[in-house]
N, C-alpha and C positions, 0 to 999 in steps of 0.2 A: 802252587807250582803246576806247570804243565810240561809235558815232554812230547816231542814230535820229530819226525825224520827231517833231516836237513835236505832241502830241495837240490843242493849241489854237493852231495856227500864226498868226503875224502875216499871212503869205502862204503859200499852198500850196507845199510844198517846204522849209519852215522846219525846219532840223536842229539837234539838240542834240548837241554833242560832249562827251563825259564821261569822266573818268578812272575806271577800274574800282575802284582803291583809294580809300577815302574820303578826301575833303578838303572841308571845308565851303566854304572860300573860296579864291581864287587865292593869297592870302598863306599858306594852310595847305598848298599843294601843294609837295612837295619840289622844290628847284631842278632836280634831274636830270630831273624829269617835265614841266617847262615847255615845253622844246623839242619833245618827242614829241607833247605835246598840241597845240601850235600848228602843227606840221607837218601834222597831220590836219585841223585847222581850215582851214589854207591849201589843202589838197587839195580839201576839200568846197567851199569858196568858189570855187576855180578852175573847177570843173566846172559850177557852176550855170548860167552863160549857155548852155553847150552842151546840158545835160541838160534845162533848164527854159525856155529862151528868155528868161531875164532879161538885163538889161543889166549887172548887177553884183550885189553883195551888201552886207549890213550885218552886222558882227560885233560881239557885245556880251557882256559878263560882268557880272552883278550880284553884289555882295558884301554879304550880309546884307540891306540895304535893297532892297526889290522882288525878293528871292530867294524864290520860292514854295516851293522844295524846298531843304533844308539840305545840299546836296551840289553841289560845283562843277560848272557846266555852261556851256558856250560856245554862244551862239545864233549861227547862220549863217542869215541870212534873204535869200532872193532879192529883188532890187530892180529896178524898172523906173522910169525917169523918169515922174513924173506918177502914181505908184501911190497917192498919197494919204497916205503915212506922214509925219508931221510930228513933228519933235523926239523926245521920248522917250515919247510917248503910243502904246502898242502895242495897237491894237484887234485883237481875236482873231477867228479864223474857225474853222469846222469843216469837215472833209472831208464830202463828201456821203455817203460810205459807206466801209467798211473797204477795199473794192475800189479806190476812188479813191485812198486813202492808199497802198495797196500799189503802185499804178501809179506814183505819185510816187517812192516808195522804189526801185522797179525802175529808173526812169530815172536816178536819182542813182547807184545801185550800178553800173549798166552804164557810166556815164560814168567812174566811179572805176576800173574794171577795166583 
């Protein structure tokens, strides 16, 4: 499994957790890999409040529909009450620079250590 920042985040600190072996959808992922994938999703979700100052997180998986890349990936998005996210409309943002993205990644990486 690997985790990295989404390059068009819903909110800054939006992480994708991805199995290294190809699986297009959750249904295609071998059963033995489901637990390890979601243990990593759980860890990333758990550190977001400490690392990013969020109040919680939103975890989602698209299968085929709305799946922009044909490889399974789990979205872990930091959330704060009143952040403006409504339903399943995901307005996207950009990091101001590569340095800003790196700073978010460092904060999450350190919290996971």
